[in-house]
SELOPA-716264 format. One record per residue (C-alpha): residue in one letter; x, y, z. Coordinates in pm, whole numbers. Layout:
! residues N
REC residuo      u      v      w
REC       A      X      Y      Z
...
END
This chain:
! residues 738
REC residuo      u      v      w
REC       P  -2173  -8042   2793
REC       V  -2419  -7981   3025
REC       V  -2483  -7554   3074
REC       S  -2587  -7480   3392
REC       I  -2753  -7113   3459
REC       S  -2838  -6974   3765
REC       S  -3197  -6860   3874
REC       Q  -3227  -6538   3699
REC       K  -3337  -6532   3345
REC       Q  -3056  -6540   3112
REC       I  -3015  -6620   2683
REC       I  -2787  -6873   2630
REC       N  -2639  -6890   2280
REC       L  -2538  -7217   2218
REC       D  -2398  -7171   1859
REC       S  -2140  -6966   2109
REC       I  -2074  -7300   2225
REC       V  -2109  -7568   2008
REC       G  -2155  -7381   1638
REC       W  -1785  -7421   1565
REC       I  -1893  -7789   1551
REC       H  -2067  -7714   1168
REC       D  -1806  -7488   1067
REC       L  -1494  -7733   1168
REC       L  -1647  -7955    921
REC       Q  -1632  -7720    610
REC       L  -1321  -7695    701
REC       V  -1246  -8039    675
REC       D   -928  -7966    893
REC       D   -722  -8174   1192
REC       D   -748  -8112   1534
REC       N   -483  -7908   1583
REC       N   -620  -7606   1749
REC       D   -370  -7367   1585
REC       S   -430  -7410   1259
REC       L   -800  -7278   1308
REC       P   -918  -6927   1194
REC       E   -913  -6658   1485
REC       S  -1272  -6660   1481
REC       L  -1299  -7010   1582
REC       R  -1059  -7046   1837
REC       H  -1273  -6902   2111
REC       T  -1582  -7111   2057
REC       V  -1322  -7423   2047
REC       S  -1187  -7336   2399
REC       T  -1507  -7273   2551
REC       W  -1599  -7620   2415
REC       K  -1280  -7759   2577
REC       N  -1313  -7593   2914
REC       T  -1662  -7698   2962
REC       T  -1761  -7930   3218
REC       R  -1871  -8267   3152
REC       L  -2091  -8503   3314
REC       S  -2130  -8884   3258
REC       L  -2453  -9034   3175
REC       K  -2365  -9231   3561
REC       D  -2336  -8857   3680
REC       I  -2645  -8734   3519
REC       R  -2859  -9044   3655
REC       I  -2732  -8998   4021
REC       V  -2927  -8668   3991
REC       S  -3220  -8699   3821
REC       D  -3534  -8857   3928
REC       A  -3666  -9080   3656
REC       Y  -4044  -9077   3783
REC       A  -4067  -8737   3818
REC       E  -3937  -8687   3486
REC       I  -4233  -8876   3293
REC       S  -4489  -8736   3507
REC       H  -4350  -8392   3416
REC       R  -4349  -8498   3033
REC       H  -4711  -8614   3091
REC       S  -4825  -8298   3246
REC       L  -4633  -8086   2980
REC       Q  -4810  -8287   2691
REC       D  -5136  -8214   2842
REC       S  -5101  -7888   2915
REC       I  -4979  -7837   2576
REC       T  -5267  -7998   2451
REC       E  -5521  -7767   2663
REC       T  -5308  -7472   2510
REC       K  -5358  -7546   2168
REC       I  -5738  -7613   2208
REC       S  -5793  -7300   2418
REC       H  -5572  -7143   2111
REC       L  -5745  -7281   1871
REC       Q  -6089  -7179   2025
REC       S  -5999  -6806   2040
REC       F  -5867  -6797   1681
REC       E  -6223  -6964   1579
REC       S  -6407  -6677   1801
REC       T  -6212  -6397   1681
REC       L  -6333  -6473   1311
REC       T  -6666  -6566   1358
REC       Q  -6714  -6289   1591
REC       N  -6509  -6032   1365
REC       L  -6320  -5923   1708
REC       D  -6022  -5707   1690
REC       L  -5789  -5950   1858
REC       S  -5480  -6074   1721
REC       C  -5423  -6391   1515
REC       D  -5027  -6503   1569
REC       S  -4959  -6844   1373
REC       S  -4597  -6825   1469
REC       P  -4638  -7081   1723
REC       Y  -4727  -7363   1508
REC       I  -4505  -7304   1249
REC       N  -4224  -7349   1515
REC       S  -4355  -7650   1609
REC       F  -4390  -7788   1246
REC       M  -3997  -7660   1205
REC       G  -3940  -7835   1518
REC       G  -4108  -8181   1385
REC       N  -4484  -8180   1569
REC       T  -4701  -8132   1234
REC       G  -5019  -8208   1391
REC       H  -5077  -7835   1596
REC       L  -5047  -7671   1209
REC       R  -5264  -7877   1043
REC       D  -5532  -7825   1284
REC       L  -5511  -7483   1238
REC       V  -5527  -7534    893
REC       S  -5837  -7731    944
REC       L  -5973  -7480   1156
REC       Y  -5962  -7193    887
REC       D  -6099  -7426    608
REC       S  -6415  -7474    798
REC       I  -6437  -7114    858
REC       I  -6368  -7018    501
REC       V  -6666  -7264    384
REC       Q  -6910  -7220    679
REC       S  -6865  -6848    630
REC       A  -6871  -6839    248
REC       A  -7200  -7071    274
REC       S  -7398  -6788    458
REC       G  -7279  -6456    268
REC       R  -7045  -6355    545
REC       Y  -6783  -6271    322
REC       H  -6550  -6042    514
REC       I  -6518  -6310    779
REC       T  -6411  -6563    437
REC       S  -6139  -6300    369
REC       R  -5969  -6273    687
REC       A  -5978  -6644    713
REC       F  -5798  -6634    343
REC       M  -5544  -6398    433
REC       L  -5430  -6573    741
REC       L  -5432  -6933    590
REC       S  -5215  -6718    272
REC       G  -4980  -6568    566
REC       L  -4962  -6918    769
REC       L  -4839  -7074    393
REC       T  -4626  -6757    262
REC       D  -4471  -6744    668
REC       L  -4389  -7132    651
REC       A  -4224  -7049    319
REC       F  -3983  -6776    442
REC       K  -3908  -7035    786
REC       I  -3794  -7293    574
REC       K  -3585  -7103    283
REC       H  -3429  -6913    594
REC       D  -3400  -7184    846
REC       I  -3338  -7496    667
REC       T  -3119  -7368    368
REC       A  -2914  -7250    643
REC       F  -2804  -7585    682
REC       S  -2705  -7590    338
REC       Y  -3020  -7799    198
REC       D  -3032  -7756   -156
REC       M  -3309  -7604   -285
REC       S  -3257  -7600   -602
REC       G  -3472  -7956   -605
REC       S  -3787  -7814   -551
REC       K  -4076  -7867   -765
REC       K  -4225  -7616  -1039
REC       F  -4556  -7472   -923
REC       T  -4715  -7500  -1281
REC       Q  -4910  -7336  -1499
REC       A  -5188  -7533  -1508
REC       M  -5220  -7557  -1142
REC       Q  -5186  -7173  -1137
REC       N  -5478  -7137  -1400
REC       A  -5674  -7382  -1156
REC       F  -5643  -7174   -877
REC       Q  -5700  -6840  -1075
REC       N  -6012  -6954  -1232
REC       K  -6183  -7045   -901
REC       I  -6065  -6695   -760
REC       E  -6191  -6504  -1072
REC       N  -6539  -6699  -1018
REC       L  -6540  -6545   -654
REC       R  -6538  -6220   -778
REC       I  -6831  -6249  -1102
REC       M  -7088  -6458   -940
REC       R  -7402  -6247   -884
REC       Q  -7574  -6256   -560
REC       T  -7802  -6479   -604
REC       P  -7761  -6817   -544
REC       A  -7372  -6672   -454
REC       P  -7347  -6802   -127
REC       Q  -7394  -7156   -235
REC       Q  -7162  -7128   -548
REC       R  -6881  -6917   -360
REC       Q  -6900  -7171   -115
REC       V  -6818  -7398   -383
REC       A  -6514  -7213   -548
REC       C  -6404  -7154   -180
REC       S  -6443  -7547    -86
REC       T  -6270  -7643   -473
REC       L  -5954  -7401   -398
REC       L  -5882  -7566    -28
REC       S  -5886  -7882   -228
REC       L  -5670  -7774   -471
REC       R  -5439  -7701   -228
REC       N  -5480  -8027    -30
REC       T  -5366  -8232   -383
REC       E  -5077  -7990   -440
REC       L  -4933  -7964    -90
REC       H  -5033  -8295     49
REC       D  -4681  -8427    124
REC       V  -4625  -8134    342
REC       L  -4947  -8114    541
REC       H  -4870  -8494    614
REC       W  -4500  -8462    684
REC       H  -4358  -8611    979
REC       P  -4008  -8728   1117
REC       P  -3846  -8963   1052
REC       I  -3984  -8912    692
REC       P  -3670  -8658    533
REC       W  -3686  -8301    503
REC       T  -3661  -8365    123
REC       Q  -4051  -8411    135
REC       V  -4125  -8072    210
REC       L  -3876  -7880     40
REC       N  -3969  -8025   -273
REC       H  -4279  -7822   -241
REC       Y  -4115  -7494   -126
REC       N  -4223  -7353   -495
REC       S  -4592  -7446   -443
REC       I  -4566  -7361    -45
REC       Q  -4518  -6979   -163
REC       S  -4732  -6986   -490
REC       I  -5049  -7088   -318
REC       G  -4990  -6862    -54
REC       R  -4950  -6572   -283
REC       L  -5287  -6710   -459
REC       F  -5483  -6752   -169
REC       E  -5407  -6396    -79
REC       Q  -5587  -6283   -420
REC       A  -5855  -6509   -276
REC       A  -5910  -6274      0
REC       F  -5861  -5943   -204
REC       A  -6167  -6109   -451
REC       L  -6380  -6183   -134
REC       T  -6321  -5754    -20
REC       E  -6411  -5692   -355
REC       V  -6750  -5869   -304
REC       C  -6826  -5685     12
REC       I  -6772  -5322   -207
REC       S  -6852  -5415   -522
REC       K  -7110  -5696   -550
REC       M  -7352  -5584   -253
REC       V  -7374  -5226   -385
REC       Q  -7549  -5228   -755
REC       I  -7467  -4926   -994
REC       R  -7802  -4809  -1193
REC       L  -7785  -4558  -1411
REC       L  -8097  -4328  -1500
REC       P  -8166  -4088  -1752
REC       N  -8112  -3728  -1707
REC       H  -8209  -3564  -2049
REC       N  -8062  -3240  -1867
REC       K  -7712  -3382  -1944
REC       K  -7750  -3506  -2264
REC       V  -7467  -3319  -2508
REC       R  -7456  -3274  -2888
REC       L  -7235  -3523  -3120
REC       N  -6843  -3405  -3111
REC       D  -6865  -3186  -2783
REC       W  -6659  -3277  -2531
REC       V  -6759  -3301  -2154
REC       V  -6525  -3188  -1940
REC       V  -6471  -3282  -1590
REC       S  -6192  -3142  -1333
REC       A  -6116  -3174   -980
REC       P  -5852  -3059   -738
REC       A  -5576  -3303   -592
REC       R  -5601  -3390   -214
REC       I  -5372  -3411     91
REC       D  -5408  -3623    349
REC       L  -5335  -3453    705
REC       S  -5427  -3729    909
REC       G  -5623  -4085    905
REC       G  -5540  -4275    606
REC       W  -5507  -4619    587
REC       S  -5842  -4606    801
REC       D  -6080  -4594    480
REC       T  -5904  -4899    289
REC       P  -6128  -5156    290
REC       P  -6172  -5421    462
REC       I  -5990  -5164    787
REC       S  -6287  -4893    674
REC       Y  -6565  -5145    734
REC       E  -6445  -5384   1015
REC       Y  -6245  -5103   1236
REC       G  -6426  -4799   1133
REC       G  -6226  -4524    947
REC       S  -6176  -4138    980
REC       V  -5976  -3929    764
REC       A  -5934  -3523    740
REC       C  -5802  -3422    395
REC       L  -5783  -3095    230
REC       A  -5888  -3030   -163
REC       V  -5559  -2823   -307
REC       T  -5443  -2721   -610
REC       V  -5082  -2741   -758
REC       D  -4947  -2442   -856
REC       K  -5269  -2264   -905
REC       R  -5431  -2536  -1109
REC       K  -5655  -2815  -1060
REC       P  -5460  -3105  -1182
REC       I  -5695  -3411  -1274
REC       S  -5932  -3396  -1549
REC       A  -6112  -3638  -1832
REC       R  -6308  -3572  -2102
REC       C  -6553  -3794  -2337
REC       R  -6743  -3732  -2610
REC       L  -6945  -3884  -2911
REC       T  -6834  -3887  -3244
REC       T  -6948  -3999  -3608
REC       E  -6612  -4210  -3609
REC       L  -6677  -4537  -3500
REC       G  -6514  -4734  -3240
REC       C  -6403  -4695  -2893
REC       K  -6074  -4460  -2838
REC       L  -5902  -4482  -2510
REC       I  -5636  -4207  -2438
REC       T  -5386  -4192  -2099
REC       E  -5210  -3831  -2129
REC       Q  -5025  -3625  -1867
REC       R  -4914  -3242  -1973
REC       S  -4719  -2970  -1873
REC       P  -4886  -2771  -1549
REC       D  -4737  -2462  -1717
REC       T  -4816  -2500  -2101
REC       G  -5010  -2821  -2138
REC       E  -4794  -2967  -2358
REC       I  -4772  -3330  -2374
REC       L  -4519  -3517  -2161
REC       Y  -4681  -3878  -2239
REC       R  -4942  -4036  -2414
REC       D  -5115  -4354  -2468
REC       E  -5383  -4450  -2720
REC       T  -5598  -4777  -2715
REC       V  -5840  -4841  -2986
REC       I  -6105  -5112  -2860
REC       S  -6263  -5288  -3141
REC       T  -6371  -5603  -2941
REC       L  -6438  -5694  -2587
REC       E  -6155  -5906  -2574
REC       D  -5949  -5573  -2597
REC       L  -6089  -5495  -2255
REC       A  -5978  -5846  -2086
REC       D  -5695  -5674  -1931
REC       F  -5883  -5389  -1704
REC       R  -5823  -5575  -1416
REC       D  -5389  -5554  -1434
REC       P  -5304  -5133  -1314
REC       K  -5028  -5177  -1525
REC       A  -5210  -5219  -1898
REC       S  -5261  -5001  -2082
REC       A  -5537  -4757  -2012
REC       A  -5677  -4995  -1734
REC       L  -5880  -4711  -1588
REC       L  -6067  -4622  -1841
REC       K  -6102  -4965  -1929
REC       A  -6240  -5097  -1593
REC       S  -6458  -4758  -1573
REC       L  -6616  -4899  -1892
REC       V  -6682  -5243  -1670
REC       C  -6774  -5048  -1389
REC       L  -7063  -4841  -1559
REC       G  -7221  -5084  -1741
REC       V  -7106  -4988  -2072
REC       V  -6968  -5320  -2161
REC       P  -7061  -5646  -1993
REC       A  -6842  -5839  -1770
REC       L  -6600  -6047  -2022
REC       D  -6656  -6471  -2070
REC       Q  -6588  -6713  -2313
REC       D  -6937  -6644  -2484
REC       N  -6859  -6301  -2569
REC       K  -6503  -6215  -2589
REC       S  -6534  -6174  -2948
REC       D  -6830  -5916  -2938
REC       S  -6810  -5604  -3112
REC       I  -6780  -5348  -2871
REC       Q  -7011  -5119  -3135
REC       V  -7285  -5272  -3025
REC       Y  -7276  -5219  -2682
REC       L  -7189  -4847  -2776
REC       N  -7496  -4776  -2931
REC       H  -7734  -4951  -2684
REC       F  -7570  -4743  -2376
REC       F  -7522  -4376  -2596
REC       Q  -7894  -4392  -2697
REC       P  -8201  -4332  -2549
REC       S  -8430  -4636  -2551
REC       S  -8713  -4440  -2691
REC       E  -8461  -4304  -2986
REC       P  -8365  -4522  -3289
REC       K  -8019  -4667  -3263
REC       K  -7770  -4478  -3449
REC       A  -7424  -4564  -3474
REC       V  -7204  -4357  -3268
REC       G  -6832  -4376  -3163
REC       M  -6681  -4284  -2839
REC       E  -6338  -4095  -2749
REC       L  -6200  -4127  -2370
REC       V  -5945  -3908  -2227
REC       S  -5781  -3874  -1885
REC       T  -5509  -3635  -1812
REC       S  -5283  -3508  -1563
REC       L  -5076  -3245  -1470
REC       L  -4918  -3474  -1188
REC       P  -4636  -3730  -1220
REC       R  -4723  -4069  -1187
REC       G  -4763  -4211   -837
REC       S  -4801  -3860   -707
REC       G  -4932  -3996   -358
REC       M  -5247  -3698   -423
REC       G  -5479  -3966   -489
REC       G  -5424  -3872   -868
REC       S  -5569  -4211   -977
REC       S  -5899  -4228   -788
REC       I  -5998  -3876   -861
REC       L  -5901  -3940  -1229
REC       G  -6150  -4225  -1196
REC       G  -6450  -4023  -1076
REC       C  -6349  -3796  -1336
REC       V  -6393  -4071  -1577
REC       L  -6727  -4183  -1463
REC       A  -6861  -3846  -1445
REC       A  -6764  -3776  -1778
REC       I  -6909  -4074  -1917
REC       C  -7223  -4065  -1724
REC       H  -7265  -3682  -1866
REC       C  -7195  -3762  -2222
REC       A  -7463  -4020  -2219
REC       G  -7697  -3815  -2005
REC       K  -7713  -4059  -1731
REC       D  -7682  -4009  -1371
REC       I  -7546  -4315  -1117
REC       S  -7795  -4409   -872
REC       L  -7723  -4711   -600
REC       D  -7956  -4995   -545
REC       N  -8173  -4863   -249
REC       A  -8147  -5226   -120
REC       T  -7787  -5241   -104
REC       A  -7621  -4976   -174
REC       A  -7382  -4820     88
REC       D  -7534  -4525    273
REC       I  -7356  -4186    239
REC       K  -7483  -3921    437
REC       N  -7430  -3545    404
REC       N  -7449  -3365    687
REC       N  -7415  -3052    535
REC       K  -7760  -3038    354
REC       I  -7748  -2870      0
REC       D  -8035  -2730   -187
REC       D  -7914  -2898   -469
REC       E  -8026  -3264   -372
REC       D  -7981  -3449   -715
REC       D  -7620  -3275   -759
REC       D  -7509  -3387   -430
REC       T  -7637  -3743   -486
REC       F  -7479  -3747   -805
REC       E  -7154  -3683   -645
REC       T  -7151  -3876   -339
REC       N  -7244  -4154   -555
REC       I  -6944  -4084   -766
REC       I  -6729  -4147   -454
REC       N  -6885  -4493   -375
REC       S  -6885  -4583   -743
REC       V  -6494  -4534   -769
REC       L  -6466  -4739   -457
REC       I  -6598  -5047   -680
REC       L  -6356  -4910   -986
REC       E  -6053  -5020   -768
REC       Q  -6171  -5307   -621
REC       L  -6242  -5396  -1018
REC       M  -5884  -5317  -1108
REC       T  -5745  -5493   -781
REC       T  -5596  -5180   -697
REC       G  -5865  -5191   -400
REC       G  -5785  -4860   -260
REC       G  -6017  -4620     -7
REC       W  -6259  -4355    -20
REC       Q  -6031  -4040    123
REC       D  -5903  -3982   -233
REC       Q  -6249  -3896   -325
REC       V  -6392  -3741    -53
REC       G  -6076  -3500    -91
REC       G  -6090  -3427   -418
REC       L  -6463  -3493   -549
REC       Y  -6664  -3346   -290
REC       K  -6838  -3053   -417
REC       N  -6799  -2832   -122
REC       G  -6378  -2848   -155
REC       G  -6161  -2731    133
REC       L  -6122  -2988    413
REC       K  -6313  -3233    467
REC       I  -6324  -3543    677
REC       G  -6502  -3876    612
REC       R  -6586  -4162    857
REC       S  -6692  -4490    786
REC       I  -6882  -4723   1046
REC       A  -6712  -4982   1212
REC       R  -6876  -5363   1124
REC       Q  -7087  -5232    882
REC       I  -7132  -5362    538
REC       P  -7256  -5217    301
REC       L  -7013  -4942    370
REC       Q  -7161  -4649    535
REC       L  -6968  -4332    465
REC       E  -7033  -3996    631
REC       I  -6881  -3658    499
REC       D  -6833  -3331    676
REC       S  -6750  -3018    530
REC       V  -6528  -2826    784
REC       P  -6539  -2471    761
REC       L  -6220  -2296    728
REC       S  -6168  -1925    907
REC       P  -5988  -1649    620
REC       Y  -5725  -1666    837
REC       M  -5651  -2090    859
REC       I  -5715  -2029    446
REC       Q  -5416  -1757    448
REC       E  -5221  -1902    660
REC       L  -5219  -2260    498
REC       N  -5172  -2101    143
REC       K  -4836  -1947    281
REC       R  -4699  -2208    445
REC       L  -4780  -2530    248
REC       V  -4559  -2632    -25
REC       L  -4541  -2959   -186
REC       V  -4213  -3116   -294
REC       F  -4235  -3400   -569
REC       S  -3926  -3622   -410
REC       G  -3838  -3750   -759
REC       T  -3951  -4146   -674
REC       P  -4290  -4259   -757
REC       R  -4424  -4527   -586
REC       L  -4728  -4769   -672
REC       A  -4985  -4757   -340
REC       K  -5069  -5121   -447
REC       N  -4738  -5235   -332
REC       L  -4761  -5062     10
REC       L  -5149  -5168     12
REC       Q  -5101  -5527     -2
REC       N  -4827  -5498    297
REC       V  -5092  -5312    513
REC       L  -5354  -5557    488
REC       R  -5131  -5863    540
REC       R  -5048  -5717    872
REC       W  -5419  -5599    946
REC       A  -5553  -5953    876
REC       R  -5283  -6046   1199
REC       R  -5435  -5783   1397
REC       S  -5108  -5729   1560
REC       P  -5131  -5489   1891
REC       E  -4886  -5233   1713
REC       V  -5128  -5235   1427
REC       L  -5401  -5197   1610
REC       D  -5307  -4929   1827
REC       T  -5166  -4731   1496
REC       V  -5483  -4766   1318
REC       K  -5666  -4592   1692
REC       A  -5395  -4305   1669
REC       L  -5501  -4262   1313
REC       V  -5861  -4230   1347
REC       N  -5779  -4008   1641
REC       G  -5581  -3787   1478
REC       A  -5792  -3704   1222
REC       E  -6077  -3591   1452
REC       G  -5790  -3390   1629
REC       V  -5713  -3197   1291
REC       V  -6071  -3120   1281
REC       N  -6074  -2993   1646
REC       A  -5734  -2794   1579
REC       V  -5930  -2611   1290
REC       V  -6267  -2550   1411
REC       E  -6219  -2530   1775
REC       D  -5902  -2381   1778
REC       N  -5778  -2243   1463
REC       D  -5416  -2325   1525
REC       V  -5222  -2398   1237
REC       D  -4925  -2516   1439
REC       E  -5107  -2782   1577
REC       V  -5206  -2916   1256
REC       G  -4862  -2943   1170
REC       R  -4812  -3138   1459
REC       Y  -5100  -3396   1358
REC       M  -4958  -3431   1021
REC       S  -4590  -3534   1218
REC       E  -4760  -3792   1440
REC       Y  -4982  -3910   1117
REC       W  -4634  -3963    909
REC       E  -4476  -4153   1175
REC       C  -4821  -4367   1185
REC       K  -4777  -4412    788
REC       K  -4438  -4571    875
REC       I  -4553  -4829   1120
REC       M  -4823  -4957    899
REC       A  -4642  -4982    598
REC       S  -4309  -5077    754
REC       G  -4415  -5466    725
REC       G  -4285  -5606   1016
REC       N  -4085  -5903    860
REC       E  -3956  -5963    527
REC       N  -4161  -6236    424
REC       D  -4444  -5978    403
REC       V  -4316  -5825     64
REC       D  -4377  -6035   -245
REC       D  -4042  -6033   -435
REC       D  -4248  -6054   -769
REC       D  -4470  -5760   -676
REC       V  -4153  -5548   -612
REC       E  -3973  -5334   -878
REC       N  -3728  -5200   -652
REC       E  -3664  -5156   -271
REC       Q  -3804  -4807   -255
REC       D  -4170  -4951   -343
REC       C  -4145  -5138      6
REC       S  -3948  -4868    217
REC       P  -4231  -4593    343
REC       E  -3995  -4380    376
REC       P  -3685  -4325    145
REC       E  -3335  -4198    284
REC       H  -3327  -3881    123
REC       I  -3719  -3804    225
REC       R  -3577  -3907    603
REC       K  -3290  -3671    514
REC       V  -3484  -3370    424
REC       L  -3741  -3407    731
REC       E  -3437  -3449    986
REC       V  -3303  -3164    859
REC       L  -3567  -2915    869
REC       Y  -3739  -3025   1188
REC       G  -3411  -2978   1342
REC       E  -3345  -2639   1221
REC       G  -3752  -2548   1341
REC       E  -3821  -2470    991
REC       I  -4156  -2644    971
REC       V  -4374  -2742   1255
REC       G  -4518  -3052   1012
REC       G  -4462  -3292    705
REC       T  -4564  -3615    588
REC       L  -4538  -3828    181
REC       C  -4867  -3816     49
REC       G  -5099  -4076     24
REC       A  -4914  -4443    113
REC       G  -4586  -4303    156
REC       G  -4287  -4464    -49
REC       G  -4250  -4148   -309
REC       G  -4479  -3919   -455
REC       F  -4522  -3574   -335
REC       L  -4368  -3434     14
REC       V  -4628  -3176    193
REC       L  -4480  -2928    412
REC       L  -4603  -2685    656
REC       A  -4335  -2423    752
REC       K  -4343  -2258   1066
REC       H  -4520  -1939   1154
REC       G  -4405  -1640    974
REC       S  -4242  -1843    729
REC       M  -4323  -1929    382
REC       G  -4340  -2310    216
REC       M  -4138  -2200    -98
REC       D  -3894  -2094    138
REC       L  -3799  -2393    288
REC       K  -3615  -2467    -78
REC       E  -3366  -2175      8
REC       V  -3334  -2325    328
REC       L  -3220  -2670    268
REC       E  -2958  -2557    -10
REC       K  -2830  -2315    228
REC       R  -2796  -2608    486
REC       G  -2647  -2857    265
REC       G  -2590  -3213    340
REC       V  -2902  -3335    147
REC       D  -2816  -3582   -127
REC       S  -3049  -3591   -433
REC       M  -3163  -3206   -426
REC       E  -3153  -3221   -805
REC       R  -3447  -3475   -818
REC       F  -3681  -3246   -620
REC       S  -3909  -3032   -755
REC       W  -4139  -2756   -576
REC       H  -4505  -2698   -629
REC       D  -4716  -2357   -471
REC       C  -5013  -2537   -280
REC       N  -5316  -2382   -181
REC       V  -5648  -2461    -81
REC       C  -5937  -2506   -326
REC       E  -6296  -2426   -262
REC       E  -6404  -2645   -537
REC       G  -6460  -3012   -564
REC       L  -6541  -3185   -933
REC       S  -6699  -2949  -1197
REC       V  -6841  -3039  -1524
REC       M  -6848  -2822  -1852
REC       I  -6982  -2828  -2189
REC       C  -6696  -2763  -2434
REC       E  -6852  -2717  -2748
REC       N  -6772  -2839  -3091
REC       D  -6693  -2499  -3237
REC       E  -6502  -2395  -2898
REC       N  -6240  -2666  -2963
REC       K  -5904  -2534  -3027
REC       D  -5641  -2670  -3292
REC       E  -5353  -2627  -3034
REC       N  -5247  -2932  -2813
REC       D  -5481  -3125  -3023
REC       G  -5830  -2924  -2920
REC       F  -5677  -2970  -2519
REC       S  -5714  -2655  -2324
REC       I  -5496  -2610  -2019
REC       S  -5744  -2332  -1893
REC       W  -5998  -2647  -1874
REC       H  -5757  -2682  -1520
REC       D  -5796  -2335  -1407
REC       V  -5994  -2264  -1064
REC       D  -6129  -1884  -1217
REC       D  -6253  -2052  -1571
REC       W  -6570  -2284  -1403
REC       E  -6933  -2117  -1388
REC       E  -7109  -2182  -1075
END
């Protein structure tokens, strides 16, 4: 039928008119309308009553010359638009502009049978990748890889959900072989481990090889066109999806290069920090709650757009919940221990012990789920052990321990090392535990070895302290620790930002605001301590409360989702990042200029709305099924959290609330209304009712901590037998000396 519509804009659903044909064929029924299911009778009737036009009728009212002219004009317009669109993409990437790169028109064109447009876009991305890698502009290379990854994963999504809707069988899609997977992974690893000189040429070759591998594997897809059967594309569905994910890994690897390889960690001797054999170096730190600005601190957002985060150092149930300890022993070898303890008694709730004998035992340090991954990565980050390769993987770790922990001027003696990380927080708390713990681990190793962390002056990220402190050396050590944790998390592929370290490790404690400068590589970070009035501290201590949601979350899943969307620079994401940065500055103004606790709460509430937008995902194809253990991992706001906030805001009991960190689970921080205690909110919810899963929650005191990273030496004769030599007093604020 010919469907005529008025001049007013309308949406015509063709399925409502002719969609019944597909369903009717499935029924294999006769022409008897009465035998049709009720759901089809209306559409069949509509089809029968629609006006028909014969070809003769159409020829009478048509103008063939005008039609041909219009089609030629339309084709010219399409060509001009495509050229303009590609030029816009090129300038956006090469000039590092914060403009949207939406590839959906190219995918839709491909699905419609016009495959040339998509090939042109792929060719553009390839050219930018190779040229930017050759010139060492890895931030551009990284974004181009991320966009190319998005193009392939979006195409795979479109194929799966559009083509299979017409009953095409996807089971015939060939497997993406392990050999091809390994070939890609090897080149991605090359991007990471190459040194700065002459790395640009080497990385250019690695990037070119990755693109060549894709061309080989997806040749039939990139050169498909009608009337070649769709099976030529469908047969490569698994490869399209897998290569899309691998190119995302390449993008993350190049972000790691921007953070890590352009900042060289050097360790300088500090004989004042040398400790005796068997003495523990114990490093403790508070947790942090992010009040506004989170996500803007995450690379590459932090150095492409610029970030600003307001975060508060806090104790949980009156204790600093994070610590690490290190000691040298006469028992040779390397023992790595990860433990979670009760915040009340120090009793061990979870303990994992790994013994390292050879470098090969450290091979899985990039896997955040591996045993003692953080501790293993810390050894690599500080250069206690070298990067693993085929030539040294069987080397004994003893040689490297002896070299690292013994001054070059002294005869080398065989020593063992024991390294322990301790958290009083549940896994996936969202309070910066892994990042702050990483800083504690790095500090403990350095103090145990009698060394300070320094950053290469020629290439190091510039961390400026705007509040001068007399003890410049200590301040430099802590700020370098903050920067080193960025490198550590890139090594672990968790790719976190700098807000956790600023919030928990910076020596002044309390409220800080960190700011990173836009379009600056190496990263430039400025940290300001924000003075809190006695009234502000008193009100925050009274009105803040922490509620563990009972749902841990792995920040890496949410992080990957956010960075996929950031690469595309949709207007929604850009507006949200701008709001995040402005919100952090607003918190500082509320504290310094207005001394207004309720205003801080308002910014917390706005912040939570921004977090949900950033991590929402936008499209189902932004979520990698293989990385997700359950739906909760990809949802920034679990249903039971949404309900709690809805009830408390509705009753006027809180002025602010947000899930800490990335969201999805962990700790919920609430700011009670004026005149109320934070802990009273538990009773409010219990009396109100209507909130499911209350039994999953645990409630905790939250107080401002005016200390950051603290170090103490626990001499051997002070070690207690209870709790395996552990003392819960190490986590008490009042136990630390100035």
